[in-house]
ROPAMI-965127 format. One record per residue: residue in three letters; x, y, z of N, C-alpha, C in turn. Coordinates in nm, 3 decimals, always signed. Each point is the difference from the previous one (the first is absolute). Layout:
- r; n.X; n.Y; n.Z; ca.X; ca.Y; ca.Z; c.X; c.Y; c.Z
- ALA; X; Y; Z; X; Y; Z; X; Y; Z
...
! end
This chain:
- r; n.X; n.Y; n.Z; ca.X; ca.Y; ca.Z; c.X; c.Y; c.Z
- MET; -6.946; +3.129; +0.359; +0.109; +0.062; -0.089; +0.073; -0.079; -0.017
- THR; +0.062; -0.027; -0.137; +0.067; -0.072; -0.054; +0.178; +0.004; +0.048
- PHE; +0.079; -0.085; -0.011; +0.155; +0.022; +0.029; +0.034; +0.128; -0.074
- GLU; -0.064; +0.026; -0.151; +0.087; +0.106; -0.081; -0.038; +0.118; +0.035
- GLU; -0.148; -0.005; +0.055; -0.078; +0.121; +0.028; +0.086; +0.100; +0.139
- ALA; -0.003; -0.146; +0.071; +0.082; +0.026; +0.152; +0.125; +0.074; -0.039
- ILE; +0.093; -0.032; -0.112; +0.139; +0.061; -0.023; -0.033; +0.147; -0.057
- ALA; -0.117; +0.017; -0.074; -0.023; +0.116; -0.070; -0.021; +0.095; +0.096
- THR; -0.039; -0.046; +0.131; +0.000; +0.114; +0.113; +0.120; +0.028; +0.036
- GLN; +0.135; -0.033; -0.022; +0.087; -0.006; +0.053; +0.078; +0.125; -0.073
- PRO; +0.123; +0.081; +0.068; +0.068; +0.091; -0.078; +0.022; -0.072; -0.124
- ALA; +0.030; +0.100; -0.102; +0.029; -0.032; -0.139; +0.119; -0.099; -0.043
- TRP; +0.101; +0.062; +0.050; +0.132; -0.081; +0.006; -0.003; -0.163; +0.049
- ILE; -0.126; +0.004; +0.072; -0.001; -0.144; +0.025; -0.048; -0.085; -0.136
- PHE; -0.102; +0.069; -0.066; -0.037; -0.045; -0.138; +0.114; -0.022; -0.079
- TRP; +0.074; +0.082; -0.011; +0.106; +0.009; -0.089; +0.129; -0.131; +0.009
- TRP; +0.003; +0.013; +0.138; +0.126; -0.103; +0.051; -0.063; -0.128; -0.022
- LEU; -0.116; -0.055; +0.018; -0.081; -0.112; +0.005; -0.006; -0.023; -0.162
- ASN; -0.006; +0.080; -0.066; -0.019; -0.016; -0.166; +0.183; -0.025; -0.049
- ALA; +0.135; +0.063; +0.062; +0.108; -0.058; -0.027; +0.023; -0.104; +0.046
- LEU; -0.048; -0.052; +0.118; +0.006; -0.160; +0.093; -0.067; -0.099; -0.111
- PHE; -0.099; +0.048; -0.058; -0.070; -0.114; -0.057; +0.107; +0.012; -0.122
- PHE; +0.026; +0.086; -0.054; +0.093; -0.036; -0.139; +0.083; -0.096; +0.052
- GLY; +0.122; +0.072; +0.104; +0.111; -0.098; +0.035; -0.003; -0.137; +0.045
- ALA; -0.127; +0.001; +0.085; -0.002; -0.144; +0.084; -0.113; -0.088; -0.074
- TYR; -0.091; +0.075; -0.104; -0.077; -0.100; -0.108; +0.022; -0.040; -0.089
- VAL; -0.003; +0.092; -0.064; +0.048; +0.035; -0.178; +0.167; +0.000; -0.040
- LEU; +0.055; +0.025; +0.046; +0.154; +0.009; -0.014; +0.075; -0.153; +0.018
- PRO; -0.030; -0.032; +0.082; +0.040; -0.209; +0.037; -0.049; -0.060; -0.111
- PHE; -0.097; +0.025; -0.090; -0.037; -0.080; -0.124; +0.126; -0.053; -0.097
- SER; +0.054; +0.163; -0.011; +0.096; +0.004; -0.090; +0.109; -0.075; +0.017
- LEU; +0.054; -0.052; +0.127; +0.103; -0.098; +0.066; -0.039; -0.122; -0.063
- LEU; -0.116; -0.003; -0.058; -0.034; -0.152; -0.031; +0.063; -0.010; -0.191
- ILE; +0.044; +0.096; -0.004; +0.059; +0.003; -0.152; +0.138; -0.086; -0.011
- TRP; +0.077; -0.003; +0.099; +0.123; -0.086; +0.049; +0.008; -0.096; +0.071
- ARG; +0.086; -0.077; -0.034; -0.020; -0.155; +0.044; +0.034; +0.036; +0.147
- SER; +0.114; +0.065; +0.021; +0.051; +0.048; +0.128; -0.059; +0.068; +0.121
- THR; -0.095; +0.058; -0.053; -0.066; +0.076; +0.067; -0.156; -0.021; +0.006
- ARG; -0.029; -0.148; -0.052; -0.141; -0.008; -0.011; -0.070; -0.043; +0.148
- LEU; +0.109; -0.048; +0.074; -0.060; -0.078; +0.106; -0.038; +0.158; +0.115
- ALA; +0.098; +0.089; -0.009; -0.010; +0.099; +0.075; -0.098; +0.083; -0.066
- GLY; -0.039; +0.037; -0.133; -0.103; +0.037; +0.031; -0.148; -0.089; +0.021
- PHE; -0.030; -0.088; -0.043; -0.098; -0.094; +0.035; -0.023; +0.031; +0.166
- LEU; +0.110; -0.026; +0.086; -0.031; +0.004; +0.157; -0.002; +0.136; +0.041
- THR; +0.004; +0.144; -0.066; -0.028; +0.142; -0.006; -0.187; +0.020; -0.010
- VAL; +0.018; -0.075; -0.143; -0.164; -0.001; -0.040; -0.092; -0.086; +0.139
- VAL; +0.052; -0.114; +0.002; -0.067; -0.094; +0.111; -0.059; +0.105; +0.125
- ALA; +0.151; +0.040; +0.062; -0.005; +0.080; +0.106; -0.092; +0.103; +0.006
- SER; +0.014; +0.076; -0.120; -0.061; +0.129; -0.041; -0.143; -0.026; +0.011
- PHE; -0.093; -0.081; -0.059; -0.096; -0.030; -0.013; -0.061; -0.059; +0.145
- ALA; +0.095; -0.088; +0.044; -0.048; -0.081; +0.136; -0.047; +0.117; +0.085
- SER; +0.069; +0.123; +0.028; +0.032; +0.101; +0.105; -0.137; +0.067; -0.049
- GLY; -0.002; +0.018; -0.123; -0.121; +0.107; -0.053; -0.142; -0.056; +0.042
- PHE; +0.019; -0.137; -0.012; -0.150; -0.062; +0.045; -0.053; -0.021; +0.131
- ALA; +0.143; -0.010; +0.072; -0.015; -0.015; +0.133; -0.025; +0.110; +0.069
- ILE; +0.026; +0.155; -0.057; +0.002; +0.107; +0.074; -0.146; +0.035; -0.074
- ASN; -0.058; -0.054; -0.091; -0.125; +0.065; -0.023; -0.110; -0.110; +0.096
- ALA; +0.016; -0.105; +0.011; -0.044; -0.066; +0.126; -0.008; +0.027; +0.116
- MET; +0.116; +0.067; +0.052; +0.030; +0.054; +0.125; -0.097; +0.183; +0.006
- TYR; +0.006; +0.031; -0.120; -0.092; +0.126; -0.001; -0.124; -0.001; +0.015
- ASP; -0.066; -0.106; -0.052; -0.137; -0.054; -0.021; -0.033; -0.047; +0.165
- SER; +0.074; -0.035; +0.083; -0.023; -0.034; +0.081; +0.047; +0.074; +0.188
- MET; +0.074; +0.095; -0.065; +0.020; +0.131; +0.077; +0.039; +0.135; -0.009
- GLY; -0.012; +0.036; -0.125; -0.004; +0.115; -0.054; +0.120; +0.021; -0.045
- LEU; +0.032; +0.142; -0.006; +0.113; +0.063; -0.025; +0.108; +0.024; +0.126
- VAL; +0.078; -0.077; +0.025; +0.053; -0.005; +0.161; +0.157; -0.025; -0.077
- ARG; +0.070; +0.054; +0.122; +0.150; -0.011; -0.019; +0.075; -0.156; -0.027
- LEU; -0.110; -0.094; +0.033; +0.046; -0.141; -0.034; +0.022; -0.048; -0.079
- LEU; -0.075; +0.046; -0.104; -0.010; -0.049; -0.147; +0.116; -0.027; -0.028
- GLY; +0.127; +0.071; +0.017; +0.141; -0.020; -0.052; +0.053; -0.162; +0.029
- LEU; -0.035; -0.045; +0.115; +0.020; -0.158; +0.020; +0.028; -0.080; -0.076
- PRO; -0.097; +0.003; -0.113; +0.055; -0.084; -0.110; +0.105; -0.007; -0.092
- HIS; +0.030; +0.164; +0.022; +0.112; +0.032; -0.105; +0.111; -0.037; +0.092
- VAL; +0.015; +0.033; +0.126; +0.094; -0.028; +0.099; +0.044; -0.172; -0.007
- LEU; -0.099; -0.066; -0.004; +0.033; -0.161; +0.008; +0.045; -0.074; -0.108
- LEU; -0.066; +0.087; -0.143; +0.002; -0.035; -0.117; +0.154; +0.038; -0.072
- TRP; -0.002; +0.150; +0.006; +0.125; +0.042; -0.079; +0.106; +0.027; +0.063
- THR; +0.024; -0.014; +0.148; +0.108; -0.033; +0.054; +0.104; -0.063; -0.046
- PRO; -0.043; -0.156; +0.029; +0.086; -0.101; -0.079; +0.021; +0.024; -0.108
- LEU; -0.095; +0.041; -0.097; +0.005; +0.020; -0.175; +0.116; +0.095; -0.029
- VAL; +0.008; +0.126; +0.105; +0.096; +0.115; -0.035; +0.141; -0.104; +0.009
- ILE; +0.026; -0.039; +0.115; +0.112; -0.097; +0.043; +0.028; -0.083; -0.111
- TYR; -0.086; -0.088; -0.067; +0.029; -0.100; -0.112; +0.083; +0.075; -0.119
- LEU; -0.095; +0.123; -0.027; +0.015; +0.099; -0.136; +0.131; +0.030; +0.005
- ILE; +0.052; +0.078; +0.163; +0.130; +0.028; -0.001; +0.095; -0.096; -0.017
- VAL; +0.003; -0.091; +0.004; +0.130; -0.149; -0.038; -0.026; +0.003; -0.123
- GLN; -0.132; +0.011; -0.040; -0.011; -0.079; -0.150; +0.072; +0.137; -0.101
- VAL; -0.031; +0.124; +0.029; +0.089; +0.116; -0.069; +0.115; +0.023; +0.008
- ARG; +0.090; -0.093; +0.126; +0.095; +0.008; +0.007; +0.107; -0.086; -0.100
- LYS; -0.094; -0.096; -0.040; +0.044; -0.124; -0.084; +0.076; +0.054; -0.161
- PRO; +0.148; -0.032; +0.003; +0.050; +0.057; -0.145; -0.085; -0.024; -0.089
- GLU; -0.066; -0.132; -0.022; -0.046; -0.027; -0.153; -0.156; +0.044; +0.004
- ILE; -0.047; +0.078; +0.073; -0.110; +0.138; -0.020; +0.019; +0.064; -0.127
- PRO; -0.040; +0.000; -0.119; +0.030; +0.119; -0.058; -0.035; +0.147; +0.046
- THR; +0.027; +0.076; -0.098; -0.022; +0.156; +0.078; -0.114; +0.040; +0.039
- LEU; -0.078; +0.013; -0.127; -0.128; +0.031; -0.003; -0.081; -0.056; +0.141
- PRO; -0.052; -0.134; -0.034; -0.060; -0.075; +0.100; +0.081; +0.074; +0.146
- ARG; +0.133; -0.008; +0.032; +0.069; +0.057; +0.088; -0.069; +0.146; +0.058
- TRP; -0.001; +0.064; -0.089; -0.064; +0.123; +0.040; -0.139; +0.021; +0.051
- ILE; -0.096; -0.117; -0.090; -0.110; +0.006; +0.003; -0.053; -0.032; +0.127
- MET; +0.115; -0.126; +0.068; -0.030; -0.078; +0.117; +0.057; +0.152; +0.143
- MET; +0.105; +0.070; -0.016; +0.017; +0.078; +0.073; -0.095; +0.112; +0.040
- THR; -0.077; +0.055; -0.138; -0.125; +0.050; +0.022; -0.097; -0.030; +0.085
- VAL; -0.056; -0.156; -0.057; -0.043; -0.035; +0.110; +0.004; -0.035; +0.162
- ILE; +0.111; +0.020; +0.005; +0.047; -0.022; +0.132; +0.014; +0.091; +0.049
- GLY; +0.011; +0.136; -0.009; +0.008; +0.144; +0.036; -0.159; +0.019; +0.011
- LEU; -0.112; -0.011; -0.098; -0.123; +0.042; +0.040; -0.073; -0.117; +0.126
- ILE; +0.074; -0.085; -0.016; -0.069; -0.109; +0.128; +0.044; +0.066; +0.114
- LEU; +0.144; +0.003; +0.014; +0.089; +0.079; +0.120; -0.117; +0.112; +0.055
- VAL; +0.004; +0.067; -0.090; -0.111; +0.158; +0.073; -0.070; -0.038; +0.040
- SER; -0.130; -0.108; -0.081; -0.116; -0.041; +0.051; +0.038; -0.059; +0.129
- LEU; +0.084; -0.087; +0.046; +0.007; -0.071; +0.113; +0.029; +0.074; +0.126
- ALA; +0.086; +0.131; -0.071; +0.009; +0.077; +0.125; -0.075; +0.029; +0.012
- PHE; -0.119; +0.075; -0.037; -0.125; +0.078; +0.032; -0.098; -0.134; +0.070
- ASP; +0.018; -0.132; -0.075; -0.044; -0.102; +0.068; +0.024; -0.052; +0.158
- TYR; +0.114; +0.044; +0.040; +0.086; -0.052; +0.143; -0.088; +0.129; +0.051
- VAL; +0.030; +0.082; -0.034; -0.025; +0.124; +0.088; -0.151; +0.017; +0.068
- ASP; -0.083; -0.022; -0.101; -0.159; -0.037; +0.023; -0.014; -0.129; +0.065
- LEU; +0.080; -0.084; -0.010; -0.066; -0.127; +0.082; +0.082; +0.033; +0.140
- LEU; +0.135; +0.031; +0.006; +0.041; +0.032; +0.146; -0.069; +0.103; +0.045
- ARG; -0.120; +0.099; -0.034; -0.091; +0.112; +0.063; -0.095; -0.128; +0.044
- TYR; -0.066; -0.028; -0.115; -0.088; -0.103; +0.049; -0.012; -0.060; +0.117
- VAL; +0.118; -0.096; +0.009; +0.071; -0.092; +0.112; -0.044; +0.102; +0.158
- LEU; +0.111; +0.127; -0.042; -0.022; +0.072; +0.113; -0.116; +0.062; +0.042
- GLY; -0.108; -0.026; -0.050; -0.161; +0.071; +0.004; -0.108; +0.070; -0.084
- ASN; +0.132; +0.031; -0.096; -0.083; +0.060; -0.104; -0.083; -0.045; -0.072
- ARG; -0.135; -0.017; +0.030; -0.092; -0.087; -0.051; -0.093; +0.057; -0.079
- THR; -0.022; +0.147; +0.001; -0.080; +0.080; -0.055; -0.017; -0.026; -0.137
- PRO; -0.106; +0.004; -0.062; -0.011; -0.013; -0.151; +0.005; +0.121; -0.050
- LEU; +0.104; -0.002; -0.162; +0.063; +0.098; -0.015; -0.105; +0.033; -0.102
- THR; -0.141; -0.023; -0.003; -0.121; +0.040; -0.068; -0.102; -0.059; +0.039
- GLU; -0.137; +0.090; +0.033; -0.094; -0.095; +0.030; -0.102; -0.115; -0.105
- ARG; -0.031; -0.099; +0.039; -0.074; -0.119; -0.057; -0.111; +0.039; -0.050
- ALA; -0.039; +0.024; -0.090; -0.176; +0.050; -0.047; -0.072; -0.154; +0.020
! end
């Protein structure tokens, strides 16, 4: 079973959430490349998001759909969010990219809330796969 097929076995809200997250953490940051003052933030967000996506897919291939899959987000997005918060507070950031960054931060923070809970549950012993591997 592919990662996408495994996600399809989950409740519908997860599918919709992952689409919103994909837009906010993978697509929207590309718009930050337009402004000189936000290019680094956009670049770092895109790189961290694609790196975590790659790592999650690799982990899925070896472990299946388990709660530990949020680990790449925790490791890569936690420092990214801190960096983005510092950037969004800078007065030289124009209004539109500031709103874009705040949207990205918000979506990533919601994802990190799920990821931290799942990671904690995994560490505390809940290692049951969320779906059976075919």
